[in-house]
Backbone as a chain_set.jsonl record, in Angstrom:
{"seq": "MATYLNLSNELLRELNEVVLTSATFSSAIGIQAHVKDSINRAYLDIVNEEPQWPFWLLRLVVQLILCMVIPTSKQLQEPGTIY", "coords": {"N": [[11.026, 10.703, 3.822], [10.216, 7.351, 4.461], [10.62, 4.87, 2.156], [9.601, 1.82, 0.514], [11.842, 0.716, -0.739], [13.898, 2.111, 0.632], [13.515, 1.203, 3.279], [14.029, -1.527, 2.922], [16.726, -1.447, 2.099], [17.917, -0.335, 4.372], [17.635, -2.396, 6.258], [19.09, -4.371, 4.926], [21.661, -3.232, 5.006], [22.142, -3.369, 7.758], [22.406, -6.093, 7.99], [24.713, -6.418, 6.645], [24.712, -6.816, 3.858], [24.448, -6.702, 0.235], [23.02, -3.77, -1.047], [19.874, -2.798, -2.577], [18.921, -1.356, -5.745], [16.731, 0.889, -7.53], [16.513, -0.274, -10.004], [17.209, -2.95, -9.609], [15.432, -3.82, -7.748], [12.898, -5.084, -8.245], [13.667, -7.558, -9.208], [14.895, -8.97, -7.187], [16.678, -11.531, -5.423], [17.236, -14.306, -3.162], [18.593, -13.307, -0.053], [17.92, -10.622, -0.299], [15.366, -10.719, -1.472], [14.024, -11.995, 0.592], [14.173, -10.058, 2.599], [12.615, -8.018, 1.436], [10.094, -9.341, 1.377], [9.71, -9.761, 4.119], [9.483, -7.151, 5.141], [7.18, -6.325, 3.818], [5.343, -8.165, 4.913], [5.423, -7.382, 7.608], [4.366, -4.794, 7.4], [1.746, -5.414, 6.519], [0.868, -6.834, 8.767], [0.779, -4.783, 10.666], [-1.198, -3.127, 9.542], [-3.428, -4.85, 9.554], [-3.711, -5.292, 12.264], [-4.634, -2.97, 13.516], [-7.185, -1.656, 12.286], [-8.611, 0.67, 12.668], [-7.224, 3.042, 12.595], [-6.698, 6.56, 12.018], [-5.681, 7.34, 9.435], [-6.42, 5.228, 7.784], [-9.15, 5.408, 7.932], [-9.615, 7.879, 6.7], [-8.961, 7.238, 4.046], [-11.053, 5.454, 3.462], [-13.256, 7.171, 3.678], [-12.784, 8.952, 1.56], [-13.041, 7.182, -0.58], [-15.752, 6.507, -0.309], [-16.955, 9.0, -0.735], [-16.203, 9.494, -3.38], [-17.618, 7.449, -4.629], [-20.202, 8.329, -4.208], [-20.286, 10.758, -5.523], [-19.661, 10.345, -8.221], [-21.8, 9.37, -10.538], [-23.325, 6.365, -11.848], [-23.734, 5.048, -15.204], [-26.343, 4.124, -15.523], [-27.741, 5.557, -13.576], [-27.515, 8.075, -14.636], [-29.172, 7.875, -16.84], [-31.636, 7.496, -15.697], [-33.068, 9.903, -14.084], [-34.505, 10.088, -11.643], [-33.602, 8.232, -9.814], [-32.306, 6.91, -6.723], [-29.327, 6.683, -4.873]], "CA": [[10.008, 9.7, 3.988], [10.716, 5.997, 4.271], [9.977, 4.12, 1.078], [9.813, 0.376, 0.556], [13.244, 0.513, -1.102], [14.744, 2.604, 1.72], [13.406, 0.284, 4.414], [14.737, -2.752, 2.555], [18.161, -1.185, 2.11], [18.354, -0.134, 5.754], [17.772, -3.718, 6.855], [20.209, -5.055, 4.26], [22.909, -2.674, 5.542], [22.313, -3.94, 9.095], [22.848, -7.47, 7.794], [25.951, -6.337, 5.878], [24.443, -7.398, 2.543], [24.416, -5.762, -0.885], [21.753, -3.038, -1.096], [19.147, -2.822, -3.848], [18.637, -0.101, -6.432], [15.393, 0.844, -8.131], [16.571, -1.166, -11.166], [17.33, -4.349, -9.184], [14.477, -4.09, -6.675], [11.847, -6.033, -8.633], [14.234, -8.869, -9.529], [15.728, -9.399, -6.06], [16.644, -12.961, -5.082], [17.978, -14.641, -1.96], [18.357, -12.535, 1.173], [17.242, -9.379, -0.673], [13.944, -11.036, -1.642], [13.493, -12.284, 1.921], [14.016, -8.768, 3.278], [11.425, -7.379, 0.847], [8.909, -10.055, 1.843], [9.555, -9.536, 5.56], [8.98, -5.786, 5.343], [5.79, -6.33, 3.359], [4.572, -8.908, 5.907], [5.322, -6.534, 8.798], [3.416, -3.727, 7.065], [0.392, -5.976, 6.521], [0.528, -7.138, 10.161], [0.404, -3.519, 11.311], [-2.464, -2.696, 8.965], [-4.496, -5.744, 9.999], [-3.835, -5.242, 13.713], [-5.393, -1.804, 13.952], [-7.842, -1.058, 11.111], [-9.333, 1.885, 13.047], [-6.357, 4.204, 12.587], [-7.294, 7.663, 11.251], [-5.306, 7.424, 8.019], [-7.213, 4.25, 7.051], [-10.501, 5.95, 7.885], [-9.619, 8.916, 5.668], [-8.997, 6.576, 2.743], [-12.393, 4.923, 3.287], [-14.159, 8.298, 3.455], [-12.544, 9.438, 0.195], [-13.642, 6.218, -1.498], [-17.199, 6.65, -0.222], [-17.333, 10.263, -1.376], [-16.071, 9.319, -4.822], [-18.723, 6.606, -5.085], [-21.441, 9.106, -4.171], [-20.203, 11.9, -6.436], [-19.597, 9.907, -9.61], [-22.931, 8.486, -10.804], [-23.152, 5.344, -12.879], [-24.432, 5.387, -16.446], [-27.758, 3.845, -15.315], [-28.303, 6.675, -12.823], [-27.592, 9.216, -15.536], [-30.297, 7.673, -17.727], [-32.862, 7.586, -14.909], [-32.771, 10.986, -13.178], [-35.198, 10.007, -10.362], [-33.109, 7.151, -8.965], [-31.539, 7.261, -5.513], [-28.205, 5.776, -4.654]], "C": [[10.608, 8.334, 3.673], [9.921, 5.306, 3.159], [10.283, 2.641, 1.27], [11.273, 0.054, 0.25], [14.166, 0.955, 0.028], [14.701, 1.68, 2.927], [14.152, -1.02, 4.134], [16.244, -2.55, 2.63], [18.694, -0.959, 3.516], [18.562, -1.479, 6.452], [18.928, -4.496, 6.221], [21.563, -4.536, 4.749], [23.188, -3.227, 6.937], [22.823, -5.376, 9.016], [24.159, -7.563, 7.02], [25.826, -7.06, 4.537], [24.426, -6.296, 1.487], [23.044, -5.102, -0.936], [21.16, -3.104, -2.497], [19.058, -1.423, -4.441], [17.228, -0.207, -7.007], [15.368, -0.092, -9.344], [16.59, -2.639, -10.756], [16.269, -4.747, -8.159], [13.464, -5.166, -7.051], [12.383, -7.435, -8.905], [15.133, -9.401, -8.418], [15.563, -10.896, -5.804], [17.414, -13.152, -3.774], [17.583, -13.785, -0.771], [17.633, -11.227, 0.859], [15.743, -9.61, -0.842], [13.298, -11.326, -0.291], [13.255, -10.997, 2.71], [12.781, -8.041, 2.749], [10.149, -8.024, 1.369], [8.651, -9.807, 3.324], [9.008, -8.146, 5.858], [7.521, -5.695, 4.917], [4.894, -7.036, 4.371], [4.373, -8.079, 7.171], [4.325, -5.4, 8.576], [1.976, -4.243, 7.122], [-0.053, -6.371, 7.928], [0.076, -5.886, 10.899], [-0.961, -3.064, 10.825], [-3.617, -3.541, 9.486], [-4.718, -5.691, 11.507], [-4.735, -4.095, 14.167], [-6.056, -1.119, 12.759], [-8.563, 0.259, 11.417], [-8.461, 3.141, 13.02], [-6.908, 5.283, 11.666], [-6.914, 7.695, 9.778], [-6.01, 6.356, 7.2], [-8.643, 4.746, 6.905], [-10.605, 7.021, 6.806], [-9.692, 8.306, 4.281], [-10.4, 6.036, 2.45], [-13.383, 6.045, 2.986], [-14.002, 8.834, 2.044], [-13.178, 8.491, -0.811], [-15.161, 6.33, -1.494], [-17.682, 7.912, -0.922], [-17.248, 10.121, -2.892], [-17.205, 8.461, -5.373], [-20.025, 7.395, -5.136], [-21.441, 10.214, -5.215], [-20.265, 11.47, -7.891], [-20.742, 8.936, -9.882], [-22.618, 7.464, -11.888], [-23.949, 5.743, -14.109], [-25.935, 5.136, -16.301], [-28.433, 4.999, -14.571], [-28.394, 7.928, -13.684], [-28.798, 9.096, -16.47], [-31.633, 7.828, -16.999], [-32.678, 8.647, -13.832], [-33.441, 10.864, -11.817], [-34.662, 8.945, -9.437], [-32.293, 7.689, -7.791], [-30.452, 6.233, -5.351], [-28.683, 4.709, -3.739]], "O": [[11.4, 8.184, 2.742], [8.699, 5.184, 3.236], [11.122, 2.267, 2.09], [11.872, -0.793, 0.914], [15.12, 0.249, 0.353], [15.736, 1.402, 3.533], [14.83, -1.551, 5.014], [16.958, -3.396, 3.167], [19.819, -1.358, 3.818], [19.554, -1.671, 7.154], [19.659, -5.201, 6.917], [22.508, -5.311, 4.891], [24.336, -3.523, 7.269], [23.584, -5.819, 9.876], [24.658, -8.66, 6.769], [26.712, -7.814, 4.136], [24.393, -5.109, 1.812], [22.021, -5.784, -0.876], [21.846, -3.42, -3.469], [19.115, -0.427, -3.72], [16.612, -1.273, -6.969], [14.319, -0.644, -9.677], [16.051, -3.487, -11.469], [16.219, -5.906, -7.747], [13.2, -6.068, -6.256], [11.627, -8.405, -8.84], [16.036, -10.196, -8.679], [14.475, -11.454, -5.945], [18.149, -12.265, -3.339], [16.4, -13.564, -0.51], [16.82, -10.766, 1.66], [14.937, -8.789, -0.405], [12.152, -10.944, -0.056], [12.248, -10.868, 3.407], [11.991, -7.509, 3.529], [9.219, -7.321, 1.764], [7.501, -9.659, 3.738], [8.159, -7.987, 6.735], [6.716, -5.052, 5.591], [3.798, -6.557, 4.661], [3.284, -8.07, 7.743], [3.532, -5.083, 9.463], [1.098, -3.599, 7.697], [-1.236, -6.256, 8.25], [-0.889, -5.919, 11.663], [-1.796, -2.653, 11.631], [-4.673, -3.005, 9.825], [-5.808, -6.014, 11.978], [-5.513, -4.25, 15.108], [-5.549, -0.11, 12.269], [-9.076, 0.899, 10.499], [-8.935, 4.213, 13.395], [-7.518, 4.97, 10.644], [-7.749, 8.044, 8.944], [-6.19, 6.556, 5.998], [-9.277, 4.529, 5.872], [-11.592, 7.06, 6.072], [-10.416, 8.811, 3.424], [-10.884, 6.146, 1.324], [-14.255, 5.887, 2.132], [-15.0, 9.141, 1.392], [-13.786, 8.934, -1.786], [-15.793, 6.257, -2.548], [-18.696, 7.895, -1.619], [-18.136, 10.584, -3.608], [-17.699, 8.72, -6.47], [-20.86, 7.159, -6.009], [-22.498, 10.57, -5.737], [-20.863, 12.164, -8.713], [-20.655, 7.774, -9.486], [-21.751, 7.682, -12.735], [-24.751, 6.675, -14.057], [-26.731, 5.862, -16.897], [-29.56, 5.375, -14.893], [-29.277, 8.759, -13.469], [-29.385, 10.109, -16.85], [-32.632, 8.235, -17.593], [-32.176, 8.33, -12.754], [-32.969, 11.505, -10.878], [-35.214, 8.758, -8.353], [-31.685, 8.757, -7.857], [-30.638, 5.055, -5.655], [-27.922, 3.806, -3.392]]}, "num_chains": 1, "name": "protein.A"}
């Protein structure tokens, strides 16, 4: 599976730059930081372009189910309330 670190390192290798490790990833500067930002921007562009993809829908359904299953403290005190 491609991780954020793996994608960054793949692009850095194509540019013939020093790759990042998990220890140096958060403190990247220069071209390494630019690569990280570019990959993040590309990911967000993809997400914002097509919000109807099934894997985004599944996440929304799970969140809705969790909201319905876990009652709030007020609903526990008043048993006749409806969501």
